[in-house]
N, C-alpha and C positions, 0 to 999 in steps of 0.2 A: 311548265318545265322547259319547253322549247326556248322561251324567252330567256330563262335563266341560263340554259346551255349556251345560247348565242352571246349573252352578256359575259359569260365566263371564258369564252374562247374567241373573242374578237381578234381580228388580225389587223396589225398595223405594220407596214413595211415588210410584209411577208412573214412576220413572227407573231404567234399568239400572244395576247396580253391578258391582263386581268387576273382574277383569282386562281385560274388554273395554273398559270406559270408560277405563281407564288407557292402553290401546293406542290408542283413538280420540284421546285427548289427545296422545299421542306422535306420531300420524300428523298431527294438526293442526299441530304444530310445523313439519313439513316441507311445509306448504301443500297437504295432501291435500284432495280434494273430499268426503271422507267426514265426515259430521257425526253428532252424537248423535241427531238426528231421523232420519237414515238408518238408524241402528241400531235405533231404536224401530219403524220401519216394516218392517224387513227380516223376511222369512220365507223359509226355503229351499224350493226346489222338489224334490220327490222324483220322480225319473225312473227308469224301468226301464233297466238297463244294456244296452248293445249285446251281443248274443251271436251266435256263429256256430259251427256244427259243421263240422269239416273231414273229409276222406276217412278219416283214421285214427281217427275218433271222438274227437278232441281238441276240446274246446269252448273258445272264446275268450269271456271276459267282459271288457268294457271300459267306460269312461265314455261316457255318452251326451252329447248336446250340452249345453253348448258345448265339451265335450272332443272329441278326435279319434278316439275309439274306432271310429266307423264307417269312417273312412279306414284304420285299421289292419286292420279286418275285410276291407275291400275289397282292400287290398294282399295280405294273406295268402290271401284267396280266389282271386285271380288266380294267385298262385304255386302254390296247392294244385292247380290244374288241369293244371299241367305234369307229365307222367308222369316226366320226368327230374329233377324238383326234389325231391331228398331227399339226405341226407348221404351215404348209402352209394354211390349212383350218382355223385354229385359227386366223392367221393374216388377212386373207381376210374377215372373218365374224366379227371378233372382239367380239365373243360370250364368253367373259371371265367369266361372272357371272355363266353361266350354267356349264362350265368346272371346275371352282373353287368349285362350289357346289358339283359336282360329286367327285372331289378329296377329299374334306372334308368328304363326306359320306363314301368313301372308307377307309379313315383313321379311321373312327369310327369302321368299320367292322374289320380292322386290329388290332385295340386296343382290341376288343372283342376276337379275335383269340390269341393275345399276352398273354392273361391271362391263356391260356391253355398250352403254351410252357413251357418246362422244360429242364434242362440239363440232358438228358437221351438218352441212346441208345436202349430203349425198343422198342419192335415191335409196340406197340400202338402209340408211338411218331413218329416212322418212317411212319406208316400209316397216321397219322394226317398230317405230312409234305407233304406226297404225295398228299393227298386230297387238302390241302391248296394251293399248287402250281399248281394244275391241271387247265386246260382250262374249264372243266365242272363246277368246283366250282366257277371260275371267272364268268362264264355265269350265274350261279344261283344268285350270289351276284349282278351282274349287273341288273338282273330283280327285285331285292329288292330295288334298288335305284330309287326313284321318283324324277324327275327333278323339281317338283313343291313344294316339302315339305320335312321336316325332321321329325324325330320321337322322342318323349319324352321318350318312353319306351326303356330302354337300352337293354332289351331282344331282341328287333328287330335287334340290332347290334351284338348279341351274347355275350354281356358283362355279366360275372358272378359276380354279386354284392356281393356274399358271400366271395370273396377273400378280406381279410383285410390287408395283408402285401405283399409287392413285393420288393424283394431285387435282385439287379443284375446290370450288365453292358451290354450294347449293342454296337456293332460296325458294321458300314457299310462302304465299300469302293466302289467307282464307277470309272471306267476308260473308257473314251470315245474313239472311233476309232481314233481321232486325237491326243490322248495322254493326253488330259485334265483329271484331276483326282480330286476327292473330297473324303474326309474321315471324318466320324463323329463317335465319341465315346460319349456315354451318360451313366450316372449312376444315380441311385437313392439310392444306398446303403449308409447307415449311416456310 
């Protein structure tokens, strides 16, 4: 990948050449805000991936901000704390309604947390990610989930209703021990 990036961004006479400039030119045709100057100033940020170890000693590695890896770790961490959340028990009991109810409730809490996330390396954001992916926070959220009901009050789920706009893209990739993989990219940017 590094060789590919270098090949695509070679600099001659102070200007990038190669496939990247062709793509910037193509993007300009569709009225993009990306310019050659943007490409010259761009430098990627290296960030540590989000990682979380679960009860069965499986470790999740996922994208850090601005990706949604922390939310995936949070969701799986809450589910991991339910003793009856495993394929064997689920198949034997067939208790899919309760399990799906819990998953939906956890997603609501994840959405509430998502509204706090930002593309930042600030100490506050690092602390928030630490809390969000902690076992203690997962335990706290699990106690807020009632198997018999849902809540109309979005504050229960940590949703900040004062946020009016949300721009961005999220990406999650999962690779199973047997090599199966799934990758999802979603965007709501206009």
